N, C-alpha and C positions, 0 to 999 in steps of 0.2 A: 175478093180481097187480095191485095198485092202483099207479098211477103217483103218486109222492109229490111230485115237484117239477119245476120247469122243466128241470133238467138231465136227468132221466130221460126226460121227454117228448121233448126234442130229441135225445138219444142214439138213441132208437127211431126217430124220424123220419129222422135221417141214415142209419141202417143200412137202413131200408126203401128209401130212395132209392138207396143203393149197390147193393142187391140188384136193384132194378128195372133199373138201368144195366147190371149184369152180364148179366142175362137178355136184354136187348135187344142188347147187344154180341154175345152168342153167336148170337142170332137173325140178326143181320146177316151173320154168317159163313155161315149155312146157307141163307138166302133167295137165290133165283136170279132171281126176277121183279124187274125194275128198278123198277116202281111200288112194290112191297112194300119193297124196299131203301130207296127214297127215303122212304117212310112211316116205316120204322124209324129212319132217320137223323133225321127230324124229331122223332119221339117221344124219341129219345135226347137231342136238344138240350133239349127241355122238361124231361126228368128231370134233366139236368145243371144246368139253371137252378134247379130245386127243391133239388137237393143243395147247390148254392152258397148259396142263401138260408137253408136250414136250418142249414148249417154255420156261416154268419156269425152266425145267431142263437145257436147253441150256443157260439161263442167268447166270448160275453158272460157265460157261466156256467161256473164251475169244476166239474169232475166228477172223482170218484175213479175211477181206471182199472179197479180190480177191480169196482167197482159197475157201470161201463159194460159190461164183458165179461159179467157176470151178466145184466144187462138184455137185452143183445143176444141172448145164447144162449137166454134163456127166452121172449122176446116176439117180437122182429122176425123170427126165423128161420122161424116158421111162419105169419106173418100174410099175406104176399103171395107170389105166384109160387111156390107150393108145388110145382107140377108143372114149373116151369122151361120150358126150350125144348121139351121133349117135349110138354108141355101145349099150347104154342103150335102145334106141328105138328098135334096132334089137333084143334085148333080152327080149322085152316086159316089161321092167322095168318102162316104163312111162305109161303103160296102165293097169297093174294088180298089186295088192299088192304082190301077190306071186312072180311075175316076179321081182319086186323091191327088195324084201327080198333075192331072189336067187342071183340077181346081186350083192347086197351088201355083201352077205355071200361069194360069189366067190372072190370079191375084198378084203375082209378081209383075206380070206385064202391066197391070193397072198401076201398080206402084211406080214402075219405071216411067210410064206416061205422066203420072201425076207429078212426080218429082221433076221431070224434065220441063213440064209446063210451069211449075213454080220457078224453075231456073230462068226460063224465058221471060217471065214477068218481073224478074229482079233487075233493078237499075244498077246496083252495086256489084262490081266484079267479084268481090270477096264472097258475097252471098250466093252468087251464081256458082262459084267454085265449090262451096259447101254442098249445094244441091247436086252438082255434077259428080262429086265424090260419092254421094248416096246413090245416084243413078248407076254408077259403075258397080257399086257393091250389090245392088239389087239385080243388075243385069247379069252378073256372074252367077247368082243363084238361079236366075231364070234359065240361063244356058245349061246349068247342071240339071234342072228339072226337065227341060226339053230333051236332054240327052237320055235321061231315064225313060222318058216316054218313047223315044226312038227305039231303044232296045226292046221295048215291049211289043213293037209292031212286027 
């Protein structure tokens, strides 16, 4: 599916952030290590800031509710966090801080790739610009997470 306008781009971005938040909230309930819980809390705060930013951007654009539901179900649902909390557990993201940051960094890298791909598929420069703004935002979070991983080595 090709993203056709800013509204669609922002609908998908908002839903992807909501999904990220739900996964990390569930992870917080399951994690027992205090360092991991603190790391999850920190990541949740970052994801919440992203959701706020993308939601504010979206408020500037009118969107048809039926179109939004279709977009969300067809695109955002399978883009990120497909394994949910169980995938986090398999990746040791619930038991070690390093595992958590690696999981989060991998998820952010997936988001950057996904949003960049959406931008490449857009015909309208304005839509591309919205996605590239999102790519920059997610990229800065990825750099931060990779920096934390580097200090752990």
